[in-house]
NUKOL-916736 format. One record per residue (C-alpha): z, x, y; residue in three letters; residue number from 0. Coordinates in steps of 0.25 Angstrom, whole numbers, plus 5000, padded with zeros to 4 digits. Layout:
BEGIN
{atom {Z; X; Y}; ALA; NUM}
...
***
This chain:
BEGIN
{atom {4923; 5161; 5159}; VAL; 0}
{atom {4923; 5158; 5174}; VAL; 1}
{atom {4920; 5143; 5174}; THR; 2}
{atom {4931; 5133; 5174}; GLY; 3}
{atom {4941; 5143; 5178}; THR; 4}
{atom {4945; 5150; 5191}; PHE; 5}
{atom {4944; 5164; 5185}; GLU; 6}
{atom {4938; 5170; 5172}; PRO; 7}
{atom {4944; 5166; 5159}; MET; 8}
{atom {4941; 5166; 5145}; SER; 9}
{atom {4936; 5153; 5139}; LEU; 10}
{atom {4948; 5151; 5131}; GLU; 11}
{atom {4957; 5151; 5144}; GLU; 12}
{atom {4949; 5140; 5151}; ILE; 13}
{atom {4954; 5126; 5150}; ASP; 14}
{atom {4941; 5119; 5153}; ARG; 15}
{atom {4929; 5116; 5144}; ALA; 16}
{atom {4921; 5129; 5146}; ILE; 17}
{atom {4909; 5135; 5139}; ARG; 18}
{atom {4902; 5148; 5141}; VAL; 19}
{atom {4887; 5149; 5138}; LEU; 20}
{atom {4883; 5163; 5137}; PRO; 21}
{atom {4869; 5166; 5142}; ALA; 22}
{atom {4866; 5181; 5143}; ARG; 23}
{atom {4870; 5184; 5129}; SER; 24}
{atom {4861; 5172; 5124}; GLN; 25}
{atom {4849; 5175; 5132}; ALA; 26}
{atom {4840; 5176; 5120}; LEU; 27}
{atom {4842; 5162; 5116}; VAL; 28}
{atom {4842; 5156; 5130}; LEU; 29}
{atom {4830; 5152; 5138}; ASN; 30}
{atom {4837; 5145; 5150}; THR; 31}
{atom {4850; 5142; 5155}; LEU; 32}
{atom {4849; 5127; 5150}; THR; 33}
{atom {4848; 5133; 5136}; ASP; 34}
{atom {4862; 5138; 5138}; LEU; 35}
{atom {4867; 5125; 5143}; LEU; 36}
{atom {4862; 5117; 5132}; LYS; 37}
{atom {4872; 5124; 5123}; LEU; 38}
{atom {4883; 5115; 5128}; ASP; 39}
{atom {4881; 5100; 5126}; PRO; 40}
{atom {4891; 5096; 5137}; SER; 41}
{atom {4880; 5101; 5146}; LEU; 42}
{atom {4869; 5091; 5148}; ASP; 43}
{atom {4856; 5097; 5153}; LEU; 44}
{atom {4847; 5085; 5157}; GLU; 45}
{atom {4834; 5093; 5158}; GLU; 46}
{atom {4821; 5089; 5165}; ARG; 47}
{atom {4814; 5101; 5160}; ALA; 48}
{atom {4816; 5113; 5150}; PRO; 49}
{atom {4822; 5127; 5152}; ASN; 50}
{atom {4831; 5122; 5164}; GLY; 51}
{atom {4820; 5118; 5173}; VAL; 52}
{atom {4828; 5105; 5178}; GLN; 53}
{atom {4841; 5101; 5171}; SER; 54}
{atom {4853; 5092; 5175}; ASP; 55}
{atom {4866; 5098; 5169}; LEU; 56}
{atom {4878; 5089; 5167}; SER; 57}
{atom {4891; 5092; 5159}; ILE; 58}
{atom {4898; 5081; 5151}; ARG; 59}
{atom {4889; 5070; 5157}; GLY; 60}
{atom {4892; 5073; 5172}; ALA; 61}
{atom {4879; 5072; 5180}; GLY; 62}
{atom {4871; 5085; 5183}; PHE; 63}
{atom {4877; 5085; 5197}; GLY; 64}
{atom {4891; 5085; 5191}; LYS; 65}
{atom {4889; 5099; 5184}; THR; 66}
{atom {4891; 5111; 5193}; LEU; 67}
{atom {4882; 5123; 5190}; VAL; 68}
{atom {4888; 5137; 5195}; LEU; 69}
{atom {4882; 5151; 5195}; LEU; 70}
{atom {4893; 5161; 5194}; ASN; 71}
{atom {4903; 5150; 5199}; GLY; 72}
{atom {4894; 5147; 5211}; MET; 73}
{atom {4888; 5133; 5213}; ARG; 74}
{atom {4873; 5130; 5209}; LEU; 75}
{atom {4873; 5115; 5210}; ASN; 76}
{atom {4863; 5109; 5219}; ASP; 77}
{atom {4867; 5100; 5231}; PRO; 78}
{atom {4853; 5093; 5231}; GLN; 79}
{atom {4854; 5088; 5216}; THR; 80}
{atom {4861; 5092; 5203}; GLY; 81}
{atom {4847; 5092; 5197}; HIS; 82}
{atom {4846; 5106; 5202}; PHE; 83}
{atom {4860; 5111; 5198}; ASN; 84}
{atom {4853; 5118; 5186}; MET; 85}
{atom {4843; 5126; 5195}; ASP; 86}
{atom {4850; 5139; 5191}; ILE; 87}
{atom {4843; 5150; 5198}; PRO; 88}
{atom {4848; 5162; 5189}; VAL; 89}
{atom {4839; 5166; 5177}; PRO; 90}
{atom {4846; 5165; 5163}; LEU; 91}
{atom {4846; 5180; 5163}; GLU; 92}
{atom {4856; 5181; 5174}; SER; 93}
{atom {4866; 5171; 5166}; VAL; 94}
{atom {4877; 5177; 5158}; GLU; 95}
{atom {4883; 5164; 5154}; ARG; 96}
{atom {4885; 5149; 5158}; VAL; 97}
{atom {4899; 5144; 5158}; GLU; 98}
{atom {4901; 5128; 5157}; VAL; 99}
{atom {4913; 5120; 5161}; MET; 100}
{atom {4913; 5106; 5156}; ARG; 101}
{atom {4921; 5097; 5165}; GLY; 102}
{atom {4924; 5096; 5180}; SER; 103}
{atom {4924; 5109; 5188}; GLY; 104}
{atom {4926; 5104; 5202}; SER; 105}
{atom {4939; 5111; 5204}; THR; 106}
{atom {4933; 5124; 5202}; LEU; 107}
{atom {4919; 5122; 5207}; TYR; 108}
{atom {4919; 5110; 5216}; GLY; 109}
{atom {4909; 5099; 5217}; ALA; 110}
{atom {4899; 5096; 5205}; ASP; 111}
{atom {4907; 5101; 5194}; ALA; 112}
{atom {4911; 5087; 5188}; VAL; 113}
{atom {4905; 5088; 5174}; GLY; 114}
{atom {4906; 5103; 5173}; GLY; 115}
{atom {4901; 5117; 5177}; VAL; 116}
{atom {4891; 5127; 5172}; ILE; 117}
{atom {4893; 5141; 5178}; ASN; 118}
{atom {4881; 5151; 5176}; ILE; 119}
{atom {4887; 5165; 5175}; ILE; 120}
{atom {4877; 5177; 5179}; THR; 121}
{atom {4881; 5191; 5176}; GLU; 122}
{atom {4872; 5204; 5176}; PRO; 123}
{atom {4871; 5210; 5162}; PRO; 124}
{atom {4881; 5221; 5157}; GLN; 125}
{atom {4870; 5231; 5155}; VAL; 126}
{atom {4858; 5235; 5164}; THR; 127}
{atom {4845; 5228; 5158}; GLU; 128}
{atom {4832; 5222; 5161}; PHE; 129}
{atom {4827; 5210; 5153}; ARG; 130}
{atom {4814; 5202; 5152}; LEU; 131}
{atom {4811; 5189; 5146}; ARG; 132}
{atom {4799; 5181; 5144}; THR; 133}
{atom {4795; 5168; 5136}; ALA; 134}
{atom {4783; 5159; 5134}; PHE; 135}
{atom {4784; 5145; 5128}; GLY; 136}
{atom {4778; 5131; 5127}; SER; 137}
{atom {4775; 5123; 5139}; ASP; 138}
{atom {4770; 5135; 5146}; GLY; 139}
{atom {4784; 5142; 5147}; ILE; 140}
{atom {4784; 5156; 5153}; ASN; 141}
{atom {4797; 5163; 5155}; GLN; 142}
{atom {4800; 5177; 5161}; GLN; 143}
{atom {4814; 5183; 5164}; ARG; 144}
{atom {4819; 5196; 5169}; ALA; 145}
{atom {4833; 5202; 5171}; SER; 146}
{atom {4837; 5215; 5176}; LEU; 147}
{atom {4852; 5218; 5175}; GLY; 148}
{atom {4859; 5231; 5180}; ILE; 149}
{atom {4873; 5233; 5176}; ALA; 150}
{atom {4882; 5242; 5184}; GLY; 151}
{atom {4897; 5245; 5186}; THR; 152}
{atom {4898; 5240; 5201}; LYS; 153}
{atom {4885; 5231; 5202}; VAL; 154}
{atom {4877; 5223; 5191}; SER; 155}
{atom {4864; 5216; 5194}; GLU; 156}
{atom {4855; 5207; 5187}; GLN; 157}
{atom {4842; 5202; 5192}; ILE; 158}
{atom {4835; 5191; 5184}; SER; 159}
{atom {4822; 5183; 5185}; PHE; 160}
{atom {4817; 5171; 5177}; SER; 161}
{atom {4803; 5164; 5177}; ARG; 162}
{atom {4802; 5151; 5168}; ASP; 163}
{atom {4788; 5143; 5168}; PHE; 164}
{atom {4783; 5132; 5161}; SER; 165}
{atom {4770; 5123; 5162}; SER; 166}
{atom {4779; 5111; 5157}; GLY; 167}
{atom {4779; 5103; 5144}; PHE; 168}
{atom {4772; 5091; 5151}; MET; 169}
{atom {4765; 5089; 5165}; PRO; 170}
{atom {4774; 5092; 5177}; ASP; 171}
{atom {4785; 5099; 5169}; ARG; 172}
{atom {4781; 5113; 5172}; ASP; 173}
{atom {4792; 5123; 5178}; TYR; 174}
{atom {4794; 5137; 5184}; ARG; 175}
{atom {4807; 5143; 5186}; ASN; 176}
{atom {4810; 5156; 5193}; LEU; 177}
{atom {4824; 5162; 5194}; GLN; 178}
{atom {4829; 5175; 5200}; PHE; 179}
{atom {4843; 5180; 5200}; ALA; 180}
{atom {4852; 5192; 5204}; SER; 181}
{atom {4866; 5194; 5199}; VAL; 182}
{atom {4874; 5205; 5205}; THR; 183}
{atom {4888; 5209; 5201}; ARG; 184}
{atom {4896; 5218; 5210}; LEU; 185}
{atom {4910; 5226; 5208}; ALA; 186}
{atom {4916; 5228; 5222}; THR; 187}
{atom {4929; 5233; 5227}; ASP; 188}
{atom {4933; 5218; 5229}; PHE; 189}
{atom {4929; 5214; 5215}; GLY; 190}
{atom {4917; 5209; 5208}; ASN; 191}
{atom {4906; 5202; 5215}; GLY; 192}
{atom {4892; 5195; 5212}; SER; 193}
{atom {4880; 5191; 5218}; LEU; 194}
{atom {4870; 5181; 5212}; ASN; 195}
{atom {4856; 5178; 5218}; LEU; 196}
{atom {4846; 5168; 5212}; ALA; 197}
{atom {4834; 5161; 5214}; TYR; 198}
{atom {4826; 5150; 5207}; MET; 199}
{atom {4812; 5143; 5209}; ASP; 200}
{atom {4810; 5131; 5200}; HIS; 201}
{atom {4798; 5122; 5201}; PRO; 202}
{atom {4795; 5112; 5190}; TYR; 203}
{atom {4788; 5099; 5186}; GLY; 204}
{atom {4797; 5088; 5187}; ALA; 205}
{atom {4790; 5076; 5180}; ASP; 206}
{atom {4800; 5064; 5178}; GLN; 207}
{atom {4812; 5073; 5182}; PHE; 208}
{atom {4817; 5063; 5192}; TYR; 209}
{atom {4809; 5050; 5189}; GLY; 210}
{atom {4795; 5046; 5185}; ASN; 211}
{atom {4788; 5057; 5194}; PHE; 212}
{atom {4780; 5069; 5191}; ASN; 213}
{atom {4788; 5078; 5200}; SER; 214}
{atom {4789; 5093; 5203}; TRP; 215}
{atom {4800; 5101; 5209}; GLU; 216}
{atom {4803; 5115; 5213}; ASP; 217}
{atom {4818; 5120; 5215}; THR; 218}
{atom {4822; 5133; 5220}; LYS; 219}
{atom {4836; 5139; 5220}; THR; 220}
{atom {4843; 5151; 5227}; TRP; 221}
{atom {4857; 5156; 5224}; PHE; 222}
{atom {4866; 5167; 5230}; ALA; 223}
{atom {4880; 5169; 5226}; GLY; 224}
{atom {4890; 5180; 5228}; VAL; 225}
{atom {4904; 5181; 5222}; GLN; 226}
{atom {4915; 5192; 5225}; GLN; 227}
{atom {4929; 5195; 5220}; ALA; 228}
{atom {4939; 5199; 5231}; LEU; 229}
{atom {4949; 5206; 5223}; GLY; 230}
{atom {4955; 5200; 5210}; ALA; 231}
{atom {4959; 5187; 5216}; LYS; 232}
{atom {4948; 5182; 5226}; THR; 233}
{atom {4933; 5179; 5224}; SER; 234}
{atom {4923; 5173; 5234}; VAL; 235}
{atom {4909; 5168; 5231}; SER; 236}
{atom {4897; 5163; 5239}; PHE; 237}
{atom {4885; 5156; 5234}; SER; 238}
{atom {4872; 5150; 5240}; PHE; 239}
{atom {4862; 5141; 5233}; ARG; 240}
{atom {4849; 5136; 5239}; ARG; 241}
{atom {4840; 5126; 5231}; HIS; 242}
{atom {4827; 5119; 5235}; SER; 243}
{atom {4820; 5108; 5228}; ASP; 244}
{atom {4805; 5104; 5230}; LEU; 245}
{atom {4803; 5090; 5223}; PHE; 246}
{atom {4789; 5083; 5222}; VAL; 247}
{atom {4790; 5069; 5216}; LEU; 248}
{atom {4775; 5069; 5212}; TYR; 249}
{atom {4770; 5083; 5208}; ARG; 250}
{atom {4756; 5078; 5209}; ASP; 251}
{atom {4758; 5071; 5223}; ARG; 252}
{atom {4768; 5080; 5230}; PRO; 253}
{atom {4765; 5074; 5243}; ASP; 254}
{atom {4771; 5060; 5239}; VAL; 255}
{atom {4786; 5064; 5238}; TYR; 256}
{atom {4792; 5078; 5239}; ALA; 257}
{atom {4806; 5083; 5242}; ASN; 258}
{atom {4811; 5097; 5246}; HIS; 259}
{atom {4826; 5100; 5246}; HIS; 260}
{atom {4834; 5113; 5249}; SER; 261}
{atom {4849; 5114; 5248}; ASP; 262}
{atom {4858; 5126; 5250}; GLU; 263}
{atom {4873; 5127; 5246}; ASN; 264}
{atom {4884; 5138; 5248}; TYR; 265}
{atom {4897; 5140; 5241}; GLN; 266}
{atom {4908; 5149; 5245}; LEU; 267}
{atom {4921; 5151; 5237}; ALA; 268}
{atom {4934; 5159; 5238}; VAL; 269}
{atom {4943; 5160; 5226}; ARG; 270}
{atom {4956; 5166; 5223}; ARG; 271}
{atom {4966; 5167; 5212}; ARG; 272}
{atom {4981; 5171; 5212}; GLU; 273}
{atom {4989; 5174; 5200}; GLU; 274}
{atom {5002; 5167; 5202}; MET; 275}
{atom {5008; 5172; 5189}; SER; 276}
{atom {5004; 5177; 5176}; THR; 277}
{atom {5001; 5163; 5171}; ALA; 278}
{atom {4997; 5156; 5184}; THR; 279}
{atom {4984; 5159; 5193}; THR; 280}
{atom {4981; 5151; 5206}; LEU; 281}
{atom {4966; 5150; 5210}; TYR; 282}
{atom {4961; 5145; 5223}; TYR; 283}
{atom {4949; 5145; 5232}; GLY; 284}
{atom {4940; 5139; 5242}; VAL; 285}
{atom {4925; 5135; 5242}; GLU; 286}
{atom {4915; 5131; 5252}; ALA; 287}
{atom {4901; 5124; 5249}; PHE; 288}
{atom {4890; 5120; 5258}; HIS; 289}
{atom {4877; 5114; 5254}; GLU; 290}
{atom {4865; 5108; 5261}; SER; 291}
{atom {4851; 5102; 5258}; ILE; 292}
{atom {4838; 5101; 5266}; ALA; 293}
{atom {4829; 5090; 5260}; SER; 294}
{atom {4817; 5082; 5263}; THR; 295}
{atom {4823; 5071; 5255}; ASN; 296}
{atom {4838; 5072; 5255}; LEU; 297}
{atom {4839; 5077; 5270}; GLY; 298}
{atom {4847; 5088; 5275}; ASP; 299}
{atom {4862; 5089; 5271}; HIS; 300}
{atom {4873; 5098; 5270}; ALA; 301}
{atom {4888; 5098; 5265}; ARG; 302}
{atom {4899; 5107; 5263}; SER; 303}
{atom {4911; 5107; 5254}; ARG; 304}
{atom {4924; 5116; 5254}; ALA; 305}
{atom {4934; 5117; 5243}; ALA; 306}
{atom {4947; 5123; 5239}; GLY; 307}
{atom {4954; 5124; 5225}; TYR; 308}
{atom {4966; 5129; 5219}; ILE; 309}
{atom {4970; 5131; 5204}; ALA; 310}
{atom {4982; 5135; 5196}; ALA; 311}
{atom {4980; 5141; 5182}; ASP; 312}
{atom {4992; 5142; 5173}; PHE; 313}
{atom {4991; 5150; 5160}; ARG; 314}
{atom {5003; 5152; 5150}; ALA; 315}
{atom {5005; 5159; 5136}; LEU; 316}
{atom {4990; 5160; 5134}; LYS; 317}
{atom {4991; 5146; 5129}; ARG; 318}
{atom {4992; 5137; 5141}; PHE; 319}
{atom {4983; 5135; 5153}; SER; 320}
{atom {4983; 5125; 5165}; LEU; 321}
{atom {4974; 5125; 5177}; THR; 322}
{atom {4977; 5116; 5189}; ILE; 323}
{atom {4966; 5116; 5200}; SER; 324}
{atom {4961; 5108; 5212}; ALA; 325}
{atom {4950; 5108; 5222}; ARG; 326}
{atom {4947; 5101; 5235}; GLU; 327}
{atom {4933; 5101; 5239}; GLU; 328}
{atom {4929; 5095; 5253}; ILE; 329}
{atom {4915; 5090; 5253}; TYR; 330}
{atom {4914; 5082; 5266}; ARG; 331}
{atom {4923; 5079; 5277}; ILE; 332}
{atom {4936; 5072; 5272}; PHE; 333}
{atom {4930; 5072; 5258}; SER; 334}
{atom {4935; 5081; 5247}; ALA; 335}
{atom {4936; 5081; 5232}; ALA; 336}
{atom {4948; 5085; 5225}; PHE; 337}
{atom {4945; 5091; 5211}; THR; 338}
{atom {4958; 5095; 5202}; PRO; 339}
{atom {4957; 5101; 5188}; THR; 340}
{atom {4968; 5103; 5178}; VAL; 341}
{atom {4965; 5111; 5166}; ALA; 342}
{atom {4974; 5116; 5155}; GLY; 343}
{atom {4974; 5121; 5141}; GLY; 344}
{atom {4983; 5125; 5129}; VAL; 345}
{atom {4981; 5133; 5117}; TRP; 346}
{atom {4987; 5125; 5106}; LEU; 347}
{atom {4985; 5137; 5096}; SER; 348}
{atom {4976; 5150; 5096}; PRO; 349}
{atom {4965; 5141; 5092}; GLN; 350}
{atom {4966; 5128; 5100}; TRP; 351}
{atom {4966; 5125; 5115}; LYS; 352}
{atom {4968; 5112; 5121}; LEU; 353}
{atom {4963; 5110; 5136}; ARG; 354}
{atom {4962; 5099; 5146}; ALA; 355}
{atom {4956; 5097; 5160}; THR; 356}
{atom {4957; 5087; 5171}; VAL; 357}
{atom {4947; 5089; 5182}; SER; 358}
{atom {4940; 5082; 5194}; ARG; 359}
{atom {4926; 5085; 5199}; GLY; 360}
{atom {4917; 5080; 5210}; PHE; 361}
{atom {4903; 5080; 5215}; ARG; 362}
{atom {4897; 5077; 5228}; ILE; 363}
{atom {4883; 5070; 5228}; PRO; 364}
{atom {4870; 5079; 5229}; SER; 365}
{atom {4861; 5077; 5240}; TYR; 366}
{atom {4851; 5071; 5231}; THR; 367}
{atom {4861; 5060; 5227}; GLU; 368}
{atom {4864; 5057; 5241}; LEU; 369}
{atom {4850; 5058; 5248}; TYR; 370}
{atom {4838; 5058; 5239}; TYR; 371}
{atom {4827; 5048; 5239}; SER; 372}
{atom {4814; 5047; 5231}; ASP; 373}
{atom {4806; 5036; 5224}; PRO; 374}
{atom {4816; 5036; 5212}; GLY; 375}
{atom {4829; 5040; 5217}; ASN; 376}
{atom {4838; 5038; 5230}; VAL; 377}
{atom {4851; 5045; 5233}; GLY; 378}
{atom {4864; 5039; 5239}; ASN; 379}
{atom {4871; 5045; 5252}; PRO; 380}
{atom {4883; 5037; 5249}; ALA; 381}
{atom {4886; 5044; 5236}; LEU; 382}
{atom {4901; 5048; 5234}; ARG; 383}
{atom {4905; 5061; 5227}; PRO; 384}
{atom {4908; 5060; 5212}; GLU; 385}
{atom {4920; 5065; 5205}; SER; 386}
{atom {4926; 5065; 5191}; ALA; 387}
{atom {4938; 5068; 5183}; TRP; 388}
{atom {4936; 5075; 5170}; THR; 389}
{atom {4947; 5075; 5159}; TYR; 390}
{atom {4945; 5084; 5147}; GLU; 391}
{atom {4953; 5090; 5135}; THR; 392}
{atom {4948; 5100; 5125}; GLY; 393}
{atom {4952; 5108; 5113}; LEU; 394}
{atom {4947; 5122; 5110}; ASP; 395}
{atom {4947; 5128; 5096}; TRP; 396}
{atom {4945; 5143; 5095}; VAL; 397}
{atom {4949; 5147; 5081}; PRO; 398}
{atom {4942; 5160; 5081}; SER; 399}
{atom {4932; 5168; 5090}; ALA; 400}
{atom {4920; 5162; 5081}; ARG; 401}
{atom {4924; 5148; 5082}; LEU; 402}
{atom {4928; 5139; 5093}; ARG; 403}
{atom {4927; 5124; 5096}; GLY; 404}
{atom {4932; 5114; 5107}; ASP; 405}
{atom {4933; 5099; 5110}; LEU; 406}
{atom {4934; 5093; 5124}; THR; 407}
{atom {4936; 5078; 5128}; LEU; 408}
{atom {4932; 5075; 5142}; PHE; 409}
{atom {4931; 5063; 5152}; GLU; 410}
{atom {4925; 5063; 5166}; ARG; 411}
{atom {4928; 5051; 5175}; SER; 412}
{atom {4918; 5051; 5187}; GLU; 413}
{atom {4919; 5044; 5200}; THR; 414}
{atom {4907; 5041; 5209}; ASN; 415}
{atom {4897; 5048; 5199}; GLY; 416}
{atom {4884; 5050; 5205}; ILE; 417}
{atom {4871; 5045; 5199}; ASP; 418}
{atom {4858; 5037; 5201}; TYR; 419}
{atom {4856; 5022; 5197}; TYR; 420}
{atom {4845; 5012; 5197}; ARG; 421}
{atom {4845; 4997; 5194}; THR; 422}
{atom {4832; 4997; 5185}; SER; 423}
{atom {4822; 5006; 5179}; ALA; 424}
{atom {4813; 5004; 5191}; THR; 425}
{atom {4824; 5007; 5202}; ASP; 426}
{atom {4826; 5020; 5209}; ILE; 427}
{atom {4838; 5029; 5206}; TRP; 428}
{atom {4850; 5028; 5217}; ARG; 429}
{atom {4862; 5037; 5218}; ALA; 430}
{atom {4875; 5031; 5216}; LEU; 431}
{atom {4890; 5033; 5213}; ASN; 432}
{atom {4895; 5029; 5199}; ILE; 433}
{atom {4909; 5025; 5202}; GLN; 434}
{atom {4915; 5028; 5188}; ASN; 435}
{atom {4909; 5037; 5177}; LEU; 436}
{atom {4916; 5042; 5165}; ASN; 437}
{atom {4912; 5052; 5154}; PHE; 438}
{atom {4920; 5055; 5142}; LYS; 439}
{atom {4916; 5065; 5131}; GLY; 440}
{atom {4919; 5076; 5122}; TRP; 441}
{atom {4914; 5090; 5119}; GLU; 442}
{atom {4915; 5098; 5106}; ALA; 443}
{atom {4910; 5112; 5102}; SER; 444}
{atom {4911; 5122; 5090}; LEU; 445}
{atom {4906; 5136; 5091}; ARG; 446}
{atom {4906; 5145; 5079}; TRP; 447}
{atom {4902; 5159; 5078}; THR; 448}
{atom {4902; 5162; 5063}; PRO; 449}
{atom {4897; 5176; 5065}; SER; 450}
{atom {4893; 5185; 5076}; ALA; 451}
{atom {4879; 5181; 5075}; THR; 452}
{atom {4880; 5166; 5073}; HIS; 453}
{atom {4885; 5155; 5083}; THR; 454}
{atom {4886; 5140; 5081}; LEU; 455}
{atom {4889; 5131; 5092}; ASP; 456}
{atom {4891; 5115; 5091}; PHE; 457}
{atom {4894; 5107; 5103}; ARG; 458}
{atom {4894; 5092; 5106}; TYR; 459}
{atom {4898; 5084; 5119}; THR; 460}
{atom {4899; 5068; 5119}; ALA; 461}
{atom {4900; 5060; 5132}; LEU; 462}
{atom {4901; 5046; 5136}; HIS; 463}
{atom {4899; 5041; 5150}; GLY; 464}
{atom {4902; 5027; 5157}; THR; 465}
{atom {4901; 5022; 5171}; GLU; 466}
{atom {4904; 5009; 5179}; ASP; 467}
{atom {4894; 5008; 5190}; THR; 468}
{atom {4880; 5005; 5185}; ILE; 469}
{atom {4873; 5003; 5172}; ALA; 470}
{atom {4872; 5016; 5164}; ALA; 471}
{atom {4857; 5014; 5162}; GLY; 472}
{atom {4854; 5015; 5177}; PHE; 473}
{atom {4860; 5028; 5180}; THR; 474}
{atom {4851; 5040; 5181}; LYS; 475}
{atom {4860; 5052; 5176}; TYR; 476}
{atom {4874; 5048; 5173}; THR; 477}
{atom {4871; 5042; 5159}; PHE; 478}
{atom {4861; 5052; 5154}; ASN; 479}
{atom {4873; 5061; 5149}; TYR; 480}
{atom {4873; 5065; 5134}; PRO; 481}
{atom {4882; 5056; 5126}; THR; 482}
{atom {4882; 5067; 5115}; GLY; 483}
{atom {4877; 5081; 5116}; SER; 484}
{atom {4878; 5092; 5105}; GLY; 485}
{atom {4873; 5106; 5103}; VAL; 486}
{atom {4872; 5115; 5091}; PHE; 487}
{atom {4869; 5130; 5094}; ALA; 488}
{atom {4868; 5141; 5084}; TRP; 489}
{atom {4865; 5155; 5087}; GLN; 490}
{atom {4863; 5167; 5077}; ILE; 491}
{atom {4860; 5181; 5080}; ALA; 492}
{atom {4860; 5189; 5067}; PRO; 493}
{atom {4861; 5204; 5069}; ARG; 494}
{atom {4854; 5203; 5082}; ALA; 495}
{atom {4841; 5201; 5075}; ASN; 496}
{atom {4838; 5188; 5082}; PHE; 497}
{atom {4846; 5177; 5090}; VAL; 498}
{atom {4844; 5162; 5087}; LEU; 499}
{atom {4850; 5151; 5094}; ARG; 500}
{atom {4847; 5136; 5091}; THR; 501}
{atom {4853; 5124; 5098}; ARG; 502}
{atom {4852; 5110; 5095}; VAL; 503}
{atom {4857; 5100; 5105}; GLY; 504}
{atom {4858; 5085; 5103}; ALA; 505}
{atom {4860; 5075; 5114}; LEU; 506}
{atom {4861; 5060; 5117}; ALA; 507}
{atom {4861; 5052; 5130}; ARG; 508}
{atom {4865; 5038; 5133}; PRO; 509}
{atom {4854; 5028; 5128}; GLU; 510}
{atom {4844; 5039; 5124}; ARG; 511}
{atom {4841; 5045; 5111}; SER; 512}
{atom {4848; 5058; 5107}; PRO; 513}
{atom {4840; 5070; 5105}; TYR; 514}
{atom {4842; 5085; 5100}; ALA; 515}
{atom {4836; 5098; 5104}; LEU; 516}
{atom {4835; 5110; 5096}; TRP; 517}
{atom {4832; 5124; 5103}; ASP; 518}
{atom {4830; 5137; 5096}; VAL; 519}
{atom {4831; 5151; 5102}; TYR; 520}
{atom {4827; 5164; 5094}; VAL; 521}
{atom {4827; 5178; 5099}; ALA; 522}
{atom {4826; 5193; 5094}; LEU; 523}
{atom {4836; 5202; 5101}; PRO; 524}
{atom {4835; 5215; 5094}; ARG; 525}
{atom {4826; 5223; 5103}; HIS; 526}
{atom {4823; 5224; 5118}; LYS; 527}
{atom {4812; 5213; 5116}; VAL; 528}
{atom {4819; 5200; 5112}; HIS; 529}
{atom {4809; 5189; 5107}; PRO; 530}
{atom {4814; 5175; 5108}; TYR; 531}
{atom {4810; 5161; 5105}; VAL; 532}
{atom {4815; 5148; 5110}; GLN; 533}
{atom {4812; 5134; 5105}; VAL; 534}
{atom {4817; 5122; 5113}; SER; 535}
{atom {4817; 5108; 5107}; ASN; 536}
{atom {4813; 5113; 5093}; LEU; 537}
{atom {4812; 5099; 5088}; THR; 538}
{atom {4803; 5094; 5099}; ASN; 539}
{atom {4813; 5083; 5103}; THR; 540}
{atom {4808; 5073; 5114}; SER; 541}
{atom {4820; 5071; 5124}; TYR; 542}
{atom {4823; 5069; 5138}; GLN; 543}
{atom {4836; 5074; 5145}; SER; 544}
{atom {4833; 5065; 5157}; ILE; 545}
{atom {4827; 5052; 5154}; PRO; 546}
{atom {4812; 5052; 5157}; GLY; 547}
{atom {4811; 5068; 5158}; VAL; 548}
{atom {4804; 5073; 5146}; ALA; 549}
{atom {4808; 5086; 5140}; MET; 550}
{atom {4799; 5096; 5132}; PRO; 551}
{atom {4799; 5096; 5117}; GLY; 552}
{atom {4798; 5109; 5108}; ARG; 553}
***
């Protein structure tokens, strides 16, 4: 595991709430990255369309702007708006796994990691191979994917392509998603290095996405990231991301109102570790960020940030662990955010581990929250950065390799939380700071593997939020969180004859009726050709993740 820690560690050694979601090994029972993320009920995907077309991702009730998305540890969050944080440019075929950290990660990763972090890990395959995949389905779904992997001792490479098309389950809900990626791993005299290149083109019908408008949108993403070890103690990384957004308010009347936005961001990081003793390791580093936007609506803006961090990690007797870390991030002249974290754990017995964390996160407003204006929404240039303290404690139970469970209690206390409000149902939405916002909740899971071919996974997250600034019914995003979310997943692969995975997810939101979704995936993996079937929303449930935005039935 490389997320929530300053160097790779086993899951049992980390004192944070971490989950690893394998992707490549489960490729036959996955269709998109969102299928994988839906296996964790603490991750709330507020979808405006199926198959990852447009989703807002939040963790533990934090807004979509307060979840940090990483690609191999490098930032993907969009400075224009958090609505595009899930514009992931790499095809699923390039993804080895996704690591999820629940709870603040600003000490490690900086701004935006208030509710948690997801880290998408890409790796070339271990063997040289060529894969093709195609699928056809309801609503005009048409998918093609290809992947070429070359495994070598010094250089490994994977090139992947994905095309996903649908005519839509209703008018103005069609989409087309194109993705290209190259993942290169190098073994040099200095140490291991990597180069990641990716591109995505993503037009889609956006009827009712942002109000009572038959809108249309086209987003594009470019990404380049390089990482290099300089010996055993030092590593450097640099990444570049460019994102463009063409938004048309009325698809049938594009001349009435249209915006074009283009933003760029750069990240440079230098990290180093020092072993002070057999039980103590010191980590420190510096990072620099720059982001800019050119927009017909938001104007032209640019801002830079610089940060430094230091952490001390203590380990004793293979039972006790304590990490004390702190980060100072300067986001404008004479303005900085201090984000400390203290995390510790103790093995009470070979089967039971107690862990606890106190951490602080922060986020600066997006350009949309500051400057946007359209017939239904208006930004606020006076918005203040939001910050939050997170407190959590957890108990892990690992009686055997086939059975494990955990229980986590958490509380997040936010200051100056950012949302939109309105005074009536006919008013426009206006951005504001919520002075005090508090979320309390708990997470529980039980994973049982009775045999090598069967896995059963039960997970549940409960959440309750309060605020003291405006009536909850007049906020746009904050109180659309899940008050209760449960997931049951069962996977069976008897003697490699077939693979079946079924997932049932139930979810309730404040002042709305609860609903449940049942998805089934079946594949035959025995030969070189692997037929598969996916049925989403098997019970044909009528539901909306976001009020007013219909989602498809079966």
